[in-house]
C-alpha positions in Angstrom: -0.7 42.3 21.3 -0.3 43.0 25.1 1.3 46.3 26.0 3.4 46.6 29.2 4.1 49.8 31.1 7.8 49.1 31.2 10.2 46.6 30.0 10.4 45.0 33.5 6.6 44.3 33.4 7.0 42.1 30.3 7.5 38.4 31.0 10.9 37.1 30.1 11.5 34.8 27.2 11.7 31.7 29.4 8.3 32.4 30.9 6.8 33.1 27.5 8.2 29.8 26.1 6.9 27.9 29.1 3.5 29.4 28.6 3.5 28.5 24.9 4.7 25.0 25.5 2.1 24.5 28.2 -0.6 25.5 25.8 0.8 23.1 23.1 0.8 20.2 25.6 -2.7 20.9 26.7 -3.9 21.0 23.1 -2.1 17.7 22.4 -3.8 16.1 25.4 -7.2 17.3 24.1 -6.4 15.9 20.6 -5.4 12.5 22.2 -8.7 12.5 24.1 -10.7 13.2 21.0 -8.8 10.5 19.1 -9.6 8.0 21.8 -13.3 9.0 21.7 -13.4 8.7 17.9 -11.8 5.3 18.1 -14.3 4.1 20.7 -17.2 5.3 18.6 -15.8 3.6 15.5 -15.3 0.3 17.4 -18.8 0.4 18.8 -20.2 1.1 15.3 -18.3 -1.8 13.9 -19.4 -4.1 16.7 -23.1 -3.2 16.1 -22.7 -3.8 12.3 -21.1 -7.2 13.0 -24.0 -8.1 15.3 -26.6 -6.9 12.8 -24.9 -8.8 9.9 -24.7 -11.9 12.1 -28.4 -11.6 13.0 -29.3 -11.2 9.3 -27.3 -14.4 8.3 -28.9 -16.4 11.2 -32.4 -15.3 10.1 -31.8 -16.4 6.5 
């Protein structure tokens, strides 16, 4: 917990709320980025598997 010298040094509720919401929004943006990266990796793995399966069928 942060201690302030006087009551006037403490940020007001609006400032605290803005700060908290800003952190939430940044976290959500990070989560969306990681979700997109996970999706791209999954799609690439599926594409490679399809190519491998196709090559096996063609070789048979």
